[in-house]
C-alpha positions as CSV (number, residue, x, y, z in Angstrom):
1,M,85.4,100.7,118.7
2,V,87.3,97.4,118.7
3,R,84.4,95.2,117.4
4,E,83.5,97.8,114.9
5,V,87.0,98.0,113.4
6,S,87.3,94.2,113.5
7,R,84.1,93.7,111.6
8,M,84.9,96.3,108.9
9,L,88.3,94.9,108.3
10,A,86.9,91.3,108.1
11,E,84.2,92.3,105.6
12,D,86.7,94.2,103.3
13,P,87.0,92.0,100.2
14,R,90.1,93.9,98.9
15,D,92.7,92.3,101.1
16,N,93.2,88.7,102.1
17,D,96.2,89.7,104.2
18,P,94.9,92.3,106.7
19,P,97.4,94.5,108.6
20,F,98.4,93.8,112.2
21,I,96.8,96.2,114.7
22,V,97.1,95.8,118.5
23,F,94.6,97.8,120.6
24,K,95.7,98.8,124.1
25,H,93.0,100.2,126.4
26,G,93.1,100.3,130.2
27,G,90.7,102.9,131.5
28,P,87.1,103.0,132.7
29,V,84.2,103.9,130.4
30,R,81.7,106.5,131.7
31,H,78.0,105.5,131.4
32,T,76.0,107.8,129.2
33,S,73.3,107.7,131.9
34,G,73.5,107.3,135.6
35,A,76.5,107.8,137.9
36,G,79.7,105.9,138.2
37,S,81.9,104.0,135.8
38,H,82.8,100.4,134.9
39,I,86.0,98.9,133.8
40,V,86.3,98.1,130.1
41,E,86.8,94.6,128.8
42,S,90.3,93.2,129.3
43,T,93.1,93.6,126.7
44,A,93.0,89.9,126.1
45,A,89.3,90.1,125.2
46,V,90.1,93.0,122.9
47,L,92.8,91.1,121.1
48,R,90.4,88.2,120.5
49,H,88.3,90.5,118.3
50,I,91.3,91.8,116.4
51,L,93.9,89.0,116.0
52,E,92.1,85.7,115.5
53,E,95.5,84.2,114.8
54,V,96.7,84.7,118.3
55,E,97.3,81.3,119.8
56,E,95.2,80.6,122.9
57,K,98.1,79.1,124.8
58,G,100.2,82.2,124.0
59,R,97.8,84.6,125.8
60,Q,98.1,85.0,129.6
61,E,96.1,87.7,131.5
62,V,97.1,88.6,135.0
63,Q,94.1,89.5,137.2
64,P,94.4,91.7,140.3
65,K,94.2,89.9,143.6
66,C,91.1,91.8,144.5
67,P,89.1,92.7,141.4
68,E,86.2,94.2,143.3
69,R,88.5,96.5,145.2
70,G,90.1,97.7,142.0
71,R,86.7,98.3,140.5
72,R,85.7,100.5,143.5
73,E,89.0,102.4,143.4
74,A,88.5,103.1,139.7
75,E,85.0,104.4,140.3
76,T,86.2,106.6,143.2
77,M,89.1,108.0,141.2
78,D,87.0,108.6,138.2
79,T,84.7,110.8,140.3
80,V,87.6,112.6,142.0
81,L,89.4,113.3,138.7
82,D,86.3,114.2,136.7
83,P,86.4,115.1,133.8
84,F,89.7,113.3,133.4
85,P,89.4,109.6,132.9
86,F,91.2,107.3,135.4
87,R,93.4,104.7,133.7
88,I,94.2,101.2,134.9
89,H,97.6,99.7,133.9
90,K,97.4,96.2,132.4
91,R,99.9,93.9,130.9
92,I,99.3,91.0,128.4
93,A,101.6,88.3,127.0
94,M,100.7,87.3,123.5
95,S,101.9,85.5,120.4
96,P,103.4,86.5,118.1
97,I,105.7,88.6,120.2
98,G,106.5,91.9,118.7
99,Q,110.1,93.3,119.0
100,P,111.1,97.0,119.1
101,L,112.4,98.7,116.0
102,A,115.9,98.4,117.6
103,T,115.9,94.8,116.5
104,L,115.8,95.7,112.8
105,E,118.8,94.6,110.8
106,S,118.8,96.9,107.8
107,P,117.1,100.0,106.4
108,Y,115.2,97.7,103.9
109,E,113.5,96.0,106.9
110,L,112.6,99.4,108.3
111,I,111.0,100.4,105.0
112,I,108.9,97.2,105.1
113,V,107.9,97.6,108.7
114,L,107.1,101.3,108.4
115,A,105.0,100.6,105.3
116,D,103.0,97.9,107.2
117,A,102.4,100.2,110.1
118,M,101.1,103.0,108.0
119,R,99.0,100.6,105.9
120,A,97.3,99.6,109.2
121,H,97.0,103.3,110.0
122,A,95.2,103.9,106.7
123,R,92.8,100.9,107.2
124,L,92.0,102.3,110.7
125,L,91.2,105.6,109.1
126,E,88.8,103.9,106.7
127,C,87.0,102.7,109.8
128,G,86.8,106.2,111.2
129,I,89.7,105.8,113.7
130,L,92.6,108.2,113.9
131,H,95.7,106.8,115.7
132,R,97.3,110.1,116.7
133,D,100.5,108.6,118.3
134,I,102.7,107.3,115.6
135,S,106.2,106.9,117.1
136,A,109.1,104.5,117.1
137,N,107.8,103.0,120.3
138,N,104.4,102.2,118.9
139,I,105.6,100.2,115.8
140,L,106.7,96.6,116.5
141,V,108.6,94.0,114.4
142,V,107.4,90.4,114.0
143,R,109.7,88.0,112.2
144,G,108.3,85.1,110.3
145,P,109.6,82.1,108.4
146,G,112.8,82.9,106.5
147,N,113.5,85.8,108.8
148,N,111.0,87.9,106.9
149,V,109.6,90.9,108.8
150,R,106.2,92.4,109.3
151,G,105.3,95.7,111.0
152,V,102.7,95.9,113.8
153,L,100.9,99.1,114.7
154,T,100.1,99.2,118.4
155,D,98.8,101.4,121.2
156,L,95.6,103.2,120.4
157,D,95.4,104.9,123.8
158,C,95.4,108.3,122.0
159,A,93.1,107.2,119.2
160,I,89.8,109.0,118.5
161,R,86.9,108.6,116.3
162,V,87.2,111.0,113.3
163,G,84.8,113.9,113.5
164,V,83.8,113.3,117.2
165,E,84.3,116.1,119.7
166,R,86.6,114.9,122.5
167,D,87.8,117.1,125.4
168,L,88.6,114.5,128.1
169,R,92.3,114.2,127.0
170,P,94.9,116.8,126.2
171,E,95.5,117.2,122.6
172,R,99.3,117.4,122.8
173,T,100.3,113.8,122.9
174,G,103.3,111.8,121.7
175,T,107.1,111.6,121.8
176,P,108.7,115.0,120.9
177,P,111.2,113.7,118.3
178,F,108.3,112.2,116.4
179,M,105.4,114.6,117.1
180,S,104.1,116.8,114.2
181,I,104.8,120.5,114.3
182,S,101.1,121.3,114.8
183,N,100.9,118.8,117.7
184,L,104.0,120.3,119.4
185,E,102.6,123.8,119.1
186,N,99.3,122.5,120.6
187,S,97.5,124.1,117.6
188,S,93.8,124.7,117.7
189,V,93.6,123.1,114.3
190,P,92.1,119.5,114.7
191,R,94.6,116.7,114.3
192,S,94.4,114.8,111.1
193,E,96.0,111.8,109.4
194,L,98.6,114.2,108.0
195,D,100.0,114.7,111.5
196,D,100.5,110.9,111.8
197,W,102.2,110.8,108.4
198,E,104.5,113.6,109.4
199,S,105.4,111.5,112.5
200,A,106.3,108.6,110.2
201,L,108.6,110.9,108.3
202,Y,110.4,111.8,111.5
203,I,110.8,108.2,112.4
204,A,112.5,107.5,109.0
205,C,114.8,110.6,109.5
206,W,115.7,109.6,113.0
207,L,116.7,106.1,112.2
208,G,118.3,107.1,108.9
209,V,120.7,109.4,110.8
210,Y,121.3,107.5,114.1
211,G,121.3,104.0,112.4
212,V,118.8,101.2,112.1
213,S,120.8,98.2,113.1
214,E,122.8,97.8,116.3
215,V,126.1,97.9,114.4
216,D,125.1,101.1,112.7
217,R,124.0,102.7,115.9
218,I,127.4,101.9,117.5
219,N,129.2,103.3,114.5
220,C,127.1,106.4,114.7
221,Q,128.0,106.9,118.3
222,T,131.7,106.6,117.4
223,D,131.3,109.1,114.6
224,M,129.6,111.6,116.9
225,K,132.4,111.4,119.4
226,N,135.2,111.8,116.8
227,D,133.6,114.3,114.3
228,K,133.1,117.8,115.6
229,N,130.9,118.6,112.6
230,W,128.1,116.6,114.2
231,V,127.0,119.8,116.0
232,Y,125.5,120.8,112.7
233,C,123.1,117.9,112.6
234,A,119.6,118.9,113.3
235,L,118.2,115.9,115.1
236,D,119.7,116.8,118.6
237,R,117.3,119.8,118.6
238,W,114.3,117.4,118.1
239,D,114.9,115.9,121.5
240,A,115.8,118.9,123.6
241,G,114.1,121.9,125.1
242,S,110.4,122.7,125.3
243,F,107.7,121.5,122.8
244,E,107.8,124.9,121.3
245,D,111.6,124.7,120.8
246,V,111.3,121.4,119.1
247,A,108.5,122.7,116.8
248,E,110.6,125.7,115.8
249,A,113.6,123.5,115.0
250,K,111.5,121.1,112.9
251,R,109.8,124.0,111.1
252,I,113.3,125.3,110.1
253,H,114.8,122.0,109.2
254,V,111.9,120.4,107.3
255,G,110.2,123.5,105.9
256,S,113.2,124.4,103.7
257,E,114.5,122.0,101.1
258,T,118.0,123.4,101.5
259,K,117.9,123.1,105.3
260,F,116.4,119.6,105.0
261,H,119.3,118.5,102.9
262,Q,122.0,120.2,104.9
263,K,120.7,119.4,108.4
264,I,119.2,116.0,107.9
265,L,119.8,114.1,104.6
266,M,123.5,114.7,104.4
267,W,123.8,113.1,107.9
268,F,122.2,109.8,106.8
269,M,124.3,106.7,107.3
270,V,126.2,105.4,104.3
271,G,125.1,102.4,102.4
272,D,122.6,101.2,99.7
273,G,119.9,100.6,102.2
274,Y,120.2,104.1,103.5
275,K,120.1,105.5,100.0
276,A,116.8,103.8,99.5
277,L,115.6,105.2,102.9
278,E,116.7,108.6,101.8
279,R,114.7,108.4,98.6
280,L,111.6,107.4,100.7
281,V,112.1,110.3,103.0
282,I,112.3,112.7,100.1
283,E,109.1,111.3,98.6
284,M,107.3,111.5,102.0
285,R,108.3,115.1,102.5
286,A,107.3,116.2,99.0
């Protein structure tokens, strides 16, 4: 998948400034014939195919003390857990270093970063890859010269090839506040890019209400303590209860234009940047 996407993006003549995409994969791959498994190539090797700009000196891979033992354990666990794949946790240090969305300084920066991430999502889709796990944790911020920001889409652990049957992994994946209604309900309807775009909408709503910058988040916490009307804000219900409870809350709050305004938009932080973010949210929901 990695080499295929890299080749397709490299050959695309439309764009001299391709999006940032970081693949993360740490599990064994089952042979199509014969018994047993083998460990997939390291994350560092994967990144070499995707981000040619990564500086060689900025990449450090930590190898286990006994690789052969790890390989044997992976093969054993893969047999025991069949048909569920066994995953190996790996870490990699790389350059440029992406920062979490919590480091953003304004709603305008959020709009840029979110646009970059979903642009990468769209390019992946053109390569036949569906991400399926758009969340605030899987979008990173990279600051360049002049403090300009770029968005990085990361973590393709839940990604699948479009149109390919896959039954080795549960369909209900993601972080509840950002999961689509269909995903929360574990619907039998196949997941599509619309579910990921719905997740992007929820990210914008979440940060629009609770604040993008550190200062805004502190102010929001103060308001929540001092204003009893905060009980009418919908977002608390997006992060409480069962998956089904969260799905029901989102269906009510997002499905109705009136409820969407009363329960979400009117609780956005105040400021020009948040007005721009509000306009974006309205367009995304339309």
